[in-house]
mmCIF file of the N, C-alpha and C atoms, coordinates in Angstrom:
data_MODEL
# 
_entry.id   MODEL 
# 
loop_
_atom_site.group_PDB 
_atom_site.id 
_atom_site.type_symbol 
_atom_site.label_atom_id 
_atom_site.label_alt_id 
_atom_site.label_comp_id 
_atom_site.label_asym_id 
_atom_site.label_entity_id 
_atom_site.label_seq_id 
_atom_site.pdbx_PDB_ins_code 
_atom_site.Cartn_x 
_atom_site.Cartn_y 
_atom_site.Cartn_z 
_atom_site.occupancy 
_atom_site.B_iso_or_equiv 
_atom_site.pdbx_formal_charge 
_atom_site.auth_seq_id 
_atom_site.auth_comp_id 
_atom_site.auth_asym_id 
_atom_site.auth_atom_id 
_atom_site.pdbx_PDB_model_num 
ATOM 1   N N  . MET A 1 1  ? 0.887  -1.173 -0.023  1.00 0.00 ? 1  MET A N  1 
ATOM 2   C CA . MET A 1 1  ? -0.026 -0.024 -0.065  1.00 0.00 ? 1  MET A CA 1 
ATOM 3   C C  . MET A 1 1  ? 0.888  1.254  0.032   1.00 0.00 ? 1  MET A C  1 
ATOM 4   N N  . SER A 1 2  ? 0.413  2.302  -0.667  1.00 0.00 ? 2  SER A N  1 
ATOM 5   C CA . SER A 1 2  ? 1.165  3.473  -0.730  1.00 0.00 ? 2  SER A CA 1 
ATOM 6   C C  . SER A 1 2  ? 0.652  4.472  0.503   1.00 0.00 ? 2  SER A C  1 
ATOM 7   N N  . ARG A 1 3  ? 1.574  5.350  0.894   1.00 0.00 ? 3  ARG A N  1 
ATOM 8   C CA . ARG A 1 3  ? 1.211  6.150  1.952   1.00 0.00 ? 3  ARG A CA 1 
ATOM 9   C C  . ARG A 1 3  ? 0.256  7.340  1.515   1.00 0.00 ? 3  ARG A C  1 
ATOM 10  N N  . ARG A 1 4  ? -0.332 7.801  2.504   1.00 0.00 ? 4  ARG A N  1 
ATOM 11  C CA . ARG A 1 4  ? -1.329 8.987  2.260   1.00 0.00 ? 4  ARG A CA 1 
ATOM 12  C C  . ARG A 1 4  ? -0.550 10.114 1.648   1.00 0.00 ? 4  ARG A C  1 
ATOM 13  N N  . VAL A 1 5  ? -1.233 10.807 0.691   1.00 0.00 ? 5  VAL A N  1 
ATOM 14  C CA . VAL A 1 5  ? -0.524 11.963 -0.062  1.00 0.00 ? 5  VAL A CA 1 
ATOM 15  C C  . VAL A 1 5  ? -0.420 13.117 0.987   1.00 0.00 ? 5  VAL A C  1 
ATOM 16  N N  . CYS A 1 6  ? 0.814  13.711 0.874   1.00 0.00 ? 6  CYS A N  1 
ATOM 17  C CA . CYS A 1 6  ? 1.245  14.931 1.695   1.00 0.00 ? 6  CYS A CA 1 
ATOM 18  C C  . CYS A 1 6  ? 1.413  16.037 0.765   1.00 0.00 ? 6  CYS A C  1 
ATOM 19  N N  . TYR A 1 7  ? 0.791  17.166 0.819   1.00 0.00 ? 7  TYR A N  1 
ATOM 20  C CA . TYR A 1 7  ? 1.040  18.287 -0.099  1.00 0.00 ? 7  TYR A CA 1 
ATOM 21  C C  . TYR A 1 7  ? 2.458  18.864 0.005   1.00 0.00 ? 7  TYR A C  1 
ATOM 22  N N  . TRP A 1 8  ? 3.113  18.622 1.062   1.00 0.00 ? 8  TRP A N  1 
ATOM 23  C CA . TRP A 1 8  ? 4.575  19.118 1.194   1.00 0.00 ? 8  TRP A CA 1 
ATOM 24  C C  . TRP A 1 8  ? 5.448  18.346 0.230   1.00 0.00 ? 8  TRP A C  1 
ATOM 25  N N  . ASP A 1 9  ? 5.015  17.163 -0.218  1.00 0.00 ? 9  ASP A N  1 
ATOM 26  C CA . ASP A 1 9  ? 5.840  16.399 -1.144  1.00 0.00 ? 9  ASP A CA 1 
ATOM 27  C C  . ASP A 1 9  ? 6.069  17.136 -2.458  1.00 0.00 ? 9  ASP A C  1 
ATOM 28  N N  . SER A 1 10 ? 5.177  17.876 -2.901  1.00 0.00 ? 10 SER A N  1 
ATOM 29  C CA . SER A 1 10 ? 5.304  18.585 -4.108  1.00 0.00 ? 10 SER A CA 1 
ATOM 30  C C  . SER A 1 10 ? 5.538  20.072 -4.012  1.00 0.00 ? 10 SER A C  1 
ATOM 31  N N  . ALA A 1 11 ? 5.857  20.542 -2.893  1.00 0.00 ? 11 ALA A N  1 
ATOM 32  C CA . ALA A 1 11 ? 5.929  22.061 -2.638  1.00 0.00 ? 11 ALA A CA 1 
ATOM 33  C C  . ALA A 1 11 ? 7.152  22.613 -3.467  1.00 0.00 ? 11 ALA A C  1 
ATOM 34  N N  . CYS A 1 12 ? 8.275  21.901 -3.597  1.00 0.00 ? 12 CYS A N  1 
ATOM 35  C CA . CYS A 1 12 ? 9.419  22.449 -4.387  1.00 0.00 ? 12 CYS A CA 1 
ATOM 36  C C  . CYS A 1 12 ? 9.176  22.560 -5.837  1.00 0.00 ? 12 CYS A C  1 
ATOM 37  N N  . ILE A 1 13 ? 8.497  21.630 -6.465  1.00 0.00 ? 13 ILE A N  1 
ATOM 38  C CA . ILE A 1 13 ? 8.220  21.568 -7.831  1.00 0.00 ? 13 ILE A CA 1 
ATOM 39  C C  . ILE A 1 13 ? 7.065  22.610 -8.083  1.00 0.00 ? 13 ILE A C  1 
ATOM 40  N N  . GLU A 1 14 ? 6.155  22.758 -7.269  1.00 0.00 ? 14 GLU A N  1 
ATOM 41  C CA . GLU A 1 14 ? 5.015  23.674 -7.391  1.00 0.00 ? 14 GLU A CA 1 
ATOM 42  C C  . GLU A 1 14 ? 5.604  25.071 -7.304  1.00 0.00 ? 14 GLU A C  1 
ATOM 43  N N  . SER A 1 15 ? 6.546  25.412 -6.484  1.00 0.00 ? 15 SER A N  1 
ATOM 44  C CA . SER A 1 15 ? 7.225  26.646 -6.327  1.00 0.00 ? 15 SER A CA 1 
ATOM 45  C C  . SER A 1 15 ? 7.954  26.943 -7.682  1.00 0.00 ? 15 SER A C  1 
ATOM 46  N N  . PHE A 1 16 ? 8.778  25.949 -8.181  1.00 0.00 ? 16 PHE A N  1 
ATOM 47  C CA . PHE A 1 16 ? 9.442  26.134 -9.509  1.00 0.00 ? 16 PHE A CA 1 
ATOM 48  C C  . PHE A 1 16 ? 8.598  26.562 -10.619 1.00 0.00 ? 16 PHE A C  1 
ATOM 49  N N  . TRP A 1 17 ? 7.405  25.700 -10.814 1.00 0.00 ? 17 TRP A N  1 
ATOM 50  C CA . TRP A 1 17 ? 6.440  26.024 -11.918 1.00 0.00 ? 17 TRP A CA 1 
ATOM 51  C C  . TRP A 1 17 ? 5.819  27.436 -11.696 1.00 0.00 ? 17 TRP A C  1 
ATOM 52  N N  . GLY A 1 18 ? 5.562  27.794 -10.462 1.00 0.00 ? 18 GLY A N  1 
ATOM 53  C CA . GLY A 1 18 ? 4.918  29.097 -10.247 1.00 0.00 ? 18 GLY A CA 1 
ATOM 54  C C  . GLY A 1 18 ? 5.848  30.205 -10.539 1.00 0.00 ? 18 GLY A C  1 
ATOM 55  N N  . GLN A 1 19 ? 7.190  30.009 -10.260 1.00 0.00 ? 19 GLN A N  1 
ATOM 56  C CA . GLN A 1 19 ? 8.187  31.048 -10.593 1.00 0.00 ? 19 GLN A CA 1 
ATOM 57  C C  . GLN A 1 19 ? 8.386  31.160 -12.114 1.00 0.00 ? 19 GLN A C  1 
ATOM 58  N N  . MET A 1 20 ? 8.351  29.983 -12.749 1.00 0.00 ? 20 MET A N  1 
ATOM 59  C CA . MET A 1 20 ? 8.517  29.883 -14.230 1.00 0.00 ? 20 MET A CA 1 
ATOM 60  C C  . MET A 1 20 ? 7.384  30.630 -14.930 1.00 0.00 ? 20 MET A C  1 
ATOM 61  N N  . LYS A 1 21 ? 6.245  30.348 -14.459 1.00 0.00 ? 21 LYS A N  1 
ATOM 62  C CA . LYS A 1 21 ? 4.974  31.004 -15.146 1.00 0.00 ? 21 LYS A CA 1 
ATOM 63  C C  . LYS A 1 21 ? 4.991  32.511 -14.937 1.00 0.00 ? 21 LYS A C  1 
ATOM 64  N N  . GLU A 1 22 ? 5.459  32.964 -13.691 1.00 0.00 ? 22 GLU A N  1 
ATOM 65  C CA . GLU A 1 22 ? 5.565  34.381 -13.457 1.00 0.00 ? 22 GLU A CA 1 
ATOM 66  C C  . GLU A 1 22 ? 6.591  34.999 -14.410 1.00 0.00 ? 22 GLU A C  1 
ATOM 67  N N  . GLN A 1 23 ? 7.716  34.430 -14.550 1.00 0.00 ? 23 GLN A N  1 
ATOM 68  C CA . GLN A 1 23 ? 8.713  35.102 -15.259 1.00 0.00 ? 23 GLN A CA 1 
ATOM 69  C C  . GLN A 1 23 ? 8.610  34.921 -16.827 1.00 0.00 ? 23 GLN A C  1 
ATOM 70  N N  . MET A 1 24 ? 7.881  33.860 -17.256 1.00 0.00 ? 24 MET A N  1 
ATOM 71  C CA . MET A 1 24 ? 7.690  33.678 -18.660 1.00 0.00 ? 24 MET A CA 1 
ATOM 72  C C  . MET A 1 24 ? 6.517  34.480 -19.204 1.00 0.00 ? 24 MET A C  1 
ATOM 73  N N  . GLY A 1 25 ? 5.634  34.833 -18.443 1.00 0.00 ? 25 GLY A N  1 
ATOM 74  C CA . GLY A 1 25 ? 4.389  35.596 -18.851 1.00 0.00 ? 25 GLY A CA 1 
ATOM 75  C C  . GLY A 1 25 ? 3.377  34.711 -19.649 1.00 0.00 ? 25 GLY A C  1 
ATOM 76  N N  . GLU A 1 26 ? 2.625  35.301 -20.397 1.00 0.00 ? 26 GLU A N  1 
ATOM 77  C CA . GLU A 1 26 ? 1.524  34.554 -21.063 1.00 0.00 ? 26 GLU A CA 1 
ATOM 78  C C  . GLU A 1 26 ? 2.039  33.590 -22.104 1.00 0.00 ? 26 GLU A C  1 
ATOM 79  N N  . THR A 1 27 ? 1.622  32.341 -21.983 1.00 0.00 ? 27 THR A N  1 
ATOM 80  C CA . THR A 1 27 ? 1.998  31.293 -23.073 1.00 0.00 ? 27 THR A CA 1 
ATOM 81  C C  . THR A 1 27 ? 0.725  30.652 -23.710 1.00 0.00 ? 27 THR A C  1 
ATOM 82  N N  . ALA A 1 28 ? -0.375 31.308 -23.467 1.00 0.00 ? 28 ALA A N  1 
ATOM 83  C CA . ALA A 1 28 ? -1.624 30.514 -24.030 1.00 0.00 ? 28 ALA A CA 1 
ATOM 84  C C  . ALA A 1 28 ? -1.685 30.540 -25.428 1.00 0.00 ? 28 ALA A C  1 
ATOM 85  N N  . HIS A 1 29 ? -1.010 31.577 -26.161 1.00 0.00 ? 29 HIS A N  1 
ATOM 86  C CA . HIS A 1 29 ? -1.105 31.639 -27.531 1.00 0.00 ? 29 HIS A CA 1 
ATOM 87  C C  . HIS A 1 29 ? -0.039 30.858 -28.349 1.00 0.00 ? 29 HIS A C  1 
ATOM 88  N N  . LEU A 1 30 ? 0.895  30.138 -27.602 1.00 0.00 ? 30 LEU A N  1 
ATOM 89  C CA . LEU A 1 30 ? 1.950  29.473 -28.169 1.00 0.00 ? 30 LEU A CA 1 
ATOM 90  C C  . LEU A 1 30 ? 1.611  28.062 -28.546 1.00 0.00 ? 30 LEU A C  1 
ATOM 91  N N  . LEU A 1 31 ? 2.352  27.519 -29.595 1.00 0.00 ? 31 LEU A N  1 
ATOM 92  C CA . LEU A 1 31 ? 2.250  26.153 -29.949 1.00 0.00 ? 31 LEU A CA 1 
ATOM 93  C C  . LEU A 1 31 ? 2.916  25.265 -28.884 1.00 0.00 ? 31 LEU A C  1 
ATOM 94  N N  . ALA A 1 32 ? 2.626  23.982 -28.836 1.00 0.00 ? 32 ALA A N  1 
ATOM 95  C CA . ALA A 1 32 ? 3.173  23.131 -27.854 1.00 0.00 ? 32 ALA A CA 1 
ATOM 96  C C  . ALA A 1 32 ? 4.731  23.037 -27.982 1.00 0.00 ? 32 ALA A C  1 
ATOM 97  N N  . SER A 1 33 ? 5.229  23.082 -29.320 1.00 0.00 ? 33 SER A N  1 
ATOM 98  C CA . SER A 1 33 ? 6.723  23.110 -29.550 1.00 0.00 ? 33 SER A CA 1 
ATOM 99  C C  . SER A 1 33 ? 7.375  24.356 -29.009 1.00 0.00 ? 33 SER A C  1 
ATOM 100 N N  . GLU A 1 34 ? 6.682  25.477 -29.074 1.00 0.00 ? 34 GLU A N  1 
ATOM 101 C CA . GLU A 1 34 ? 7.208  26.745 -28.633 1.00 0.00 ? 34 GLU A CA 1 
ATOM 102 C C  . GLU A 1 34 ? 7.190  26.749 -27.089 1.00 0.00 ? 34 GLU A C  1 
ATOM 103 N N  . VAL A 1 35 ? 6.153  26.202 -26.502 1.00 0.00 ? 35 VAL A N  1 
ATOM 104 C CA . VAL A 1 35 ? 6.189  26.019 -25.042 1.00 0.00 ? 35 VAL A CA 1 
ATOM 105 C C  . VAL A 1 35 ? 7.211  25.208 -24.538 1.00 0.00 ? 35 VAL A C  1 
ATOM 106 N N  . MET A 1 36 ? 7.463  23.994 -25.131 1.00 0.00 ? 36 MET A N  1 
ATOM 107 C CA . MET A 1 36 ? 8.551  23.118 -24.711 1.00 0.00 ? 36 MET A CA 1 
ATOM 108 C C  . MET A 1 36 ? 9.963  23.860 -24.921 1.00 0.00 ? 36 MET A C  1 
ATOM 109 N N  . GLU A 1 37 ? 10.092 24.604 -25.913 1.00 0.00 ? 37 GLU A N  1 
ATOM 110 C CA . GLU A 1 37 ? 11.345 25.321 -26.108 1.00 0.00 ? 37 GLU A CA 1 
ATOM 111 C C  . GLU A 1 37 ? 11.570 26.306 -25.000 1.00 0.00 ? 37 GLU A C  1 
ATOM 112 N N  . ARG A 1 38 ? 10.522 27.077 -24.700 1.00 0.00 ? 38 ARG A N  1 
ATOM 113 C CA . ARG A 1 38 ? 10.722 28.101 -23.676 1.00 0.00 ? 38 ARG A CA 1 
ATOM 114 C C  . ARG A 1 38 ? 10.885 27.455 -22.325 1.00 0.00 ? 38 ARG A C  1 
ATOM 115 N N  . VAL A 1 39 ? 10.233 26.209 -22.070 1.00 0.00 ? 39 VAL A N  1 
ATOM 116 C CA . VAL A 1 39 ? 10.421 25.579 -20.736 1.00 0.00 ? 39 VAL A CA 1 
ATOM 117 C C  . VAL A 1 39 ? 11.873 25.115 -20.698 1.00 0.00 ? 39 VAL A C  1 
ATOM 118 N N  . ASP A 1 40 ? 12.488 24.516 -21.812 1.00 0.00 ? 40 ASP A N  1 
ATOM 119 C CA . ASP A 1 40 ? 13.889 24.069 -21.798 1.00 0.00 ? 40 ASP A CA 1 
ATOM 120 C C  . ASP A 1 40 ? 14.803 25.282 -21.591 1.00 0.00 ? 40 ASP A C  1 
ATOM 121 N N  . GLU A 1 41 ? 14.569 26.357 -22.178 1.00 0.00 ? 41 GLU A N  1 
ATOM 122 C CA . GLU A 1 41 ? 15.311 27.565 -22.022 1.00 0.00 ? 41 GLU A CA 1 
ATOM 123 C C  . GLU A 1 41 ? 15.319 28.066 -20.457 1.00 0.00 ? 41 GLU A C  1 
ATOM 124 N N  . TYR A 1 42 ? 14.098 27.997 -19.902 1.00 0.00 ? 42 TYR A N  1 
ATOM 125 C CA . TYR A 1 42 ? 14.024 28.432 -18.478 1.00 0.00 ? 42 TYR A CA 1 
ATOM 126 C C  . TYR A 1 42 ? 14.664 27.394 -17.590 1.00 0.00 ? 42 TYR A C  1 
ATOM 127 N N  . VAL A 1 43 ? 14.607 26.191 -17.813 1.00 0.00 ? 43 VAL A N  1 
ATOM 128 C CA . VAL A 1 43 ? 15.156 25.253 -16.911 1.00 0.00 ? 43 VAL A CA 1 
ATOM 129 C C  . VAL A 1 43 ? 16.729 25.406 -17.090 1.00 0.00 ? 43 VAL A C  1 
ATOM 130 N N  . SER A 1 44 ? 17.241 25.655 -18.254 1.00 0.00 ? 44 SER A N  1 
ATOM 131 C CA . SER A 1 44 ? 18.618 25.887 -18.394 1.00 0.00 ? 44 SER A CA 1 
ATOM 132 C C  . SER A 1 44 ? 19.113 27.147 -17.623 1.00 0.00 ? 44 SER A C  1 
ATOM 133 N N  . TYR A 1 45 ? 18.241 28.163 -17.781 1.00 0.00 ? 45 TYR A N  1 
ATOM 134 C CA . TYR A 1 45 ? 18.626 29.380 -16.938 1.00 0.00 ? 45 TYR A CA 1 
ATOM 135 C C  . TYR A 1 45 ? 18.505 29.102 -15.414 1.00 0.00 ? 45 TYR A C  1 
ATOM 136 N N  . TYR A 1 46 ? 17.471 28.396 -15.036 1.00 0.00 ? 46 TYR A N  1 
ATOM 137 C CA . TYR A 1 46 ? 17.248 28.119 -13.586 1.00 0.00 ? 46 TYR A CA 1 
ATOM 138 C C  . TYR A 1 46 ? 18.457 27.386 -12.972 1.00 0.00 ? 46 TYR A C  1 
ATOM 139 N N  . ASN A 1 47 ? 18.930 26.382 -13.735 1.00 0.00 ? 47 ASN A N  1 
ATOM 140 C CA . ASN A 1 47 ? 19.960 25.515 -13.335 1.00 0.00 ? 47 ASN A CA 1 
ATOM 141 C C  . ASN A 1 47 ? 21.415 26.056 -13.427 1.00 0.00 ? 47 ASN A C  1 
ATOM 142 N N  . ASN A 1 48 ? 21.661 26.991 -14.413 1.00 0.00 ? 48 ASN A N  1 
ATOM 143 C CA . ASN A 1 48 ? 22.933 27.392 -14.777 1.00 0.00 ? 48 ASN A CA 1 
ATOM 144 C C  . ASN A 1 48 ? 23.258 28.818 -14.565 1.00 0.00 ? 48 ASN A C  1 
ATOM 145 N N  . LEU A 1 49 ? 22.368 29.726 -14.778 1.00 0.00 ? 49 LEU A N  1 
ATOM 146 C CA . LEU A 1 49 ? 22.617 31.104 -14.863 1.00 0.00 ? 49 LEU A CA 1 
ATOM 147 C C  . LEU A 1 49 ? 22.028 31.952 -13.702 1.00 0.00 ? 49 LEU A C  1 
ATOM 148 N N  . ARG A 1 50 ? 21.099 31.322 -12.908 1.00 0.00 ? 50 ARG A N  1 
ATOM 149 C CA . ARG A 1 50 ? 20.431 32.078 -11.888 1.00 0.00 ? 50 ARG A CA 1 
ATOM 150 C C  . ARG A 1 50 ? 21.377 31.939 -10.646 1.00 0.00 ? 50 ARG A C  1 
ATOM 151 N N  . GLY A 1 51 ? 21.502 33.127 -9.881  1.00 0.00 ? 51 GLY A N  1 
ATOM 152 C CA . GLY A 1 51 ? 22.305 33.036 -8.608  1.00 0.00 ? 51 GLY A CA 1 
ATOM 153 C C  . GLY A 1 51 ? 21.570 32.200 -7.611  1.00 0.00 ? 51 GLY A C  1 
ATOM 154 N N  . GLN A 1 52 ? 22.309 31.422 -6.873  1.00 0.00 ? 52 GLN A N  1 
ATOM 155 C CA . GLN A 1 52 ? 21.812 30.444 -5.987  1.00 0.00 ? 52 GLN A CA 1 
ATOM 156 C C  . GLN A 1 52 ? 22.347 30.750 -4.508  1.00 0.00 ? 52 GLN A C  1 
ATOM 157 N N  . GLY A 1 53 ? 21.453 30.714 -3.575  1.00 0.00 ? 53 GLY A N  1 
ATOM 158 C CA . GLY A 1 53 ? 21.739 31.180 -2.203  1.00 0.00 ? 53 GLY A CA 1 
ATOM 159 C C  . GLY A 1 53 ? 22.758 30.257 -1.594  1.00 0.00 ? 53 GLY A C  1 
ATOM 160 N N  . ARG A 1 54 ? 22.719 28.896 -1.868  1.00 0.00 ? 54 ARG A N  1 
ATOM 161 C CA . ARG A 1 54 ? 23.702 28.002 -1.338  1.00 0.00 ? 54 ARG A CA 1 
ATOM 162 C C  . ARG A 1 54 ? 25.113 28.182 -1.878  1.00 0.00 ? 54 ARG A C  1 
ATOM 163 N N  . LEU A 1 55 ? 25.206 28.989 -2.929  1.00 0.00 ? 55 LEU A N  1 
ATOM 164 C CA . LEU A 1 55 ? 26.565 29.208 -3.499  1.00 0.00 ? 55 LEU A CA 1 
ATOM 165 C C  . LEU A 1 55 ? 26.949 30.635 -3.190  1.00 0.00 ? 55 LEU A C  1 
ATOM 166 N N  . GLY A 1 56 ? 26.361 31.251 -2.248  1.00 0.00 ? 56 GLY A N  1 
ATOM 167 C CA . GLY A 1 56 ? 26.670 32.695 -1.945  1.00 0.00 ? 56 GLY A CA 1 
ATOM 168 C C  . GLY A 1 56 ? 26.144 33.602 -3.070  1.00 0.00 ? 56 GLY A C  1 
ATOM 169 N N  . TRP A 1 57 ? 25.060 33.270 -3.688  1.00 0.00 ? 57 TRP A N  1 
ATOM 170 C CA . TRP A 1 57 ? 24.397 34.083 -4.725  1.00 0.00 ? 57 TRP A CA 1 
ATOM 171 C C  . TRP A 1 57 ? 25.207 34.166 -5.951  1.00 0.00 ? 57 TRP A C  1 
ATOM 172 N N  . LEU A 1 58 ? 26.138 33.232 -6.214  1.00 0.00 ? 58 LEU A N  1 
ATOM 173 C CA . LEU A 1 58 ? 26.877 33.208 -7.426  1.00 0.00 ? 58 LEU A CA 1 
ATOM 174 C C  . LEU A 1 58 ? 26.124 32.152 -8.319  1.00 0.00 ? 58 LEU A C  1 
ATOM 175 N N  . THR A 1 59 ? 26.267 32.349 -9.617  1.00 0.00 ? 59 THR A N  1 
ATOM 176 C CA . THR A 1 59 ? 25.799 31.366 -10.584 1.00 0.00 ? 59 THR A CA 1 
ATOM 177 C C  . THR A 1 59 ? 26.562 30.133 -10.368 1.00 0.00 ? 59 THR A C  1 
ATOM 178 N N  . PRO A 1 60 ? 26.139 28.857 -10.785 1.00 0.00 ? 60 PRO A N  1 
ATOM 179 C CA . PRO A 1 60 ? 26.990 27.713 -10.785 1.00 0.00 ? 60 PRO A CA 1 
ATOM 180 C C  . PRO A 1 60 ? 28.205 27.828 -11.586 1.00 0.00 ? 60 PRO A C  1 
ATOM 181 N N  . LEU A 1 61 ? 28.156 28.544 -12.723 1.00 0.00 ? 61 LEU A N  1 
ATOM 182 C CA . LEU A 1 61 ? 29.282 28.780 -13.646 1.00 0.00 ? 61 LEU A CA 1 
ATOM 183 C C  . LEU A 1 61 ? 30.309 29.669 -12.860 1.00 0.00 ? 61 LEU A C  1 
ATOM 184 N N  . GLU A 1 62 ? 29.923 30.761 -12.272 1.00 0.00 ? 62 GLU A N  1 
ATOM 185 C CA . GLU A 1 62 ? 30.839 31.574 -11.475 1.00 0.00 ? 62 GLU A CA 1 
ATOM 186 C C  . GLU A 1 62 ? 31.353 30.874 -10.311 1.00 0.00 ? 62 GLU A C  1 
ATOM 187 N N  . TYR A 1 63 ? 30.647 30.045 -9.577  1.00 0.00 ? 63 TYR A N  1 
ATOM 188 C CA . TYR A 1 63 ? 31.128 29.295 -8.468  1.00 0.00 ? 63 TYR A CA 1 
ATOM 189 C C  . TYR A 1 63 ? 32.116 28.229 -8.997  1.00 0.00 ? 63 TYR A C  1 
ATOM 190 N N  . ALA A 1 64 ? 31.933 27.598 -10.021 1.00 0.00 ? 64 ALA A N  1 
ATOM 191 C CA . ALA A 1 64 ? 32.961 26.550 -10.673 1.00 0.00 ? 64 ALA A CA 1 
ATOM 192 C C  . ALA A 1 64 ? 34.210 27.244 -10.977 1.00 0.00 ? 64 ALA A C  1 
ATOM 193 N N  . GLY A 1 65 ? 33.978 28.555 -11.572 1.00 0.00 ? 65 GLY A N  1 
ATOM 194 C CA . GLY A 1 65 ? 35.238 29.251 -12.008 1.00 0.00 ? 65 GLY A CA 1 
ATOM 195 C C  . GLY A 1 65 ? 36.121 29.627 -10.709 1.00 0.00 ? 65 GLY A C  1 
ATOM 196 N N  . ARG A 1 66 ? 35.437 30.081 -9.650  1.00 0.00 ? 66 ARG A N  1 
ATOM 197 C CA . ARG A 1 66 ? 36.174 30.424 -8.490  1.00 0.00 ? 66 ARG A CA 1 
ATOM 198 C C  . ARG A 1 66 ? 36.771 29.303 -7.801  1.00 0.00 ? 66 ARG A C  1 
ATOM 199 N N  . LEU A 1 67 ? 36.102 28.117 -7.787  1.00 0.00 ? 67 LEU A N  1 
ATOM 200 C CA . LEU A 1 67 ? 36.542 26.916 -7.204  1.00 0.00 ? 67 LEU A CA 1 
ATOM 201 C C  . LEU A 1 67 ? 37.763 26.388 -8.011  1.00 0.00 ? 67 LEU A C  1 
ATOM 202 N N  . THR A 1 68 ? 37.775 26.408 -9.282  1.00 0.00 ? 68 THR A N  1 
ATOM 203 C CA . THR A 1 68 ? 38.961 25.914 -10.110 1.00 0.00 ? 68 THR A CA 1 
ATOM 204 C C  . THR A 1 68 ? 40.133 26.891 -9.887  1.00 0.00 ? 68 THR A C  1 
ATOM 205 N N  . ALA A 1 69 ? 39.866 28.192 -9.730  1.00 0.00 ? 69 ALA A N  1 
ATOM 206 C CA . ALA A 1 69 ? 40.888 29.149 -9.514  1.00 0.00 ? 69 ALA A CA 1 
ATOM 207 C C  . ALA A 1 69 ? 41.482 28.881 -8.120  1.00 0.00 ? 69 ALA A C  1 
ATOM 208 N N  . TYR A 1 70 ? 40.662 28.560 -7.087  1.00 0.00 ? 70 TYR A N  1 
ATOM 209 C CA . TYR A 1 70 ? 41.153 28.334 -5.876  1.00 0.00 ? 70 TYR A CA 1 
ATOM 210 C C  . TYR A 1 70 ? 42.085 27.080 -5.783  1.00 0.00 ? 70 TYR A C  1 
ATOM 211 N N  . LEU A 1 71 ? 41.698 26.082 -6.561  1.00 0.00 ? 71 LEU A N  1 
ATOM 212 C CA . LEU A 1 71 ? 42.455 24.784 -6.457  1.00 0.00 ? 71 LEU A CA 1 
ATOM 213 C C  . LEU A 1 71 ? 43.666 24.927 -7.374  1.00 0.00 ? 71 LEU A C  1 
# 
């Protein structure tokens, strides 16, 4: 048997989709392929170019550059 559903289980992904929708703006008029392209672009931005608190608000690319310079 599976356990009872807990809404906290999906809080992180719901937050991500909410932020994405807010930053992307209106997408109702786009074709499915255009929406997929914009989602891919946003996920790439979110994972690689956005400053992250756990990295001292550096982007992952900036953090990797400082880390390699340090080593």
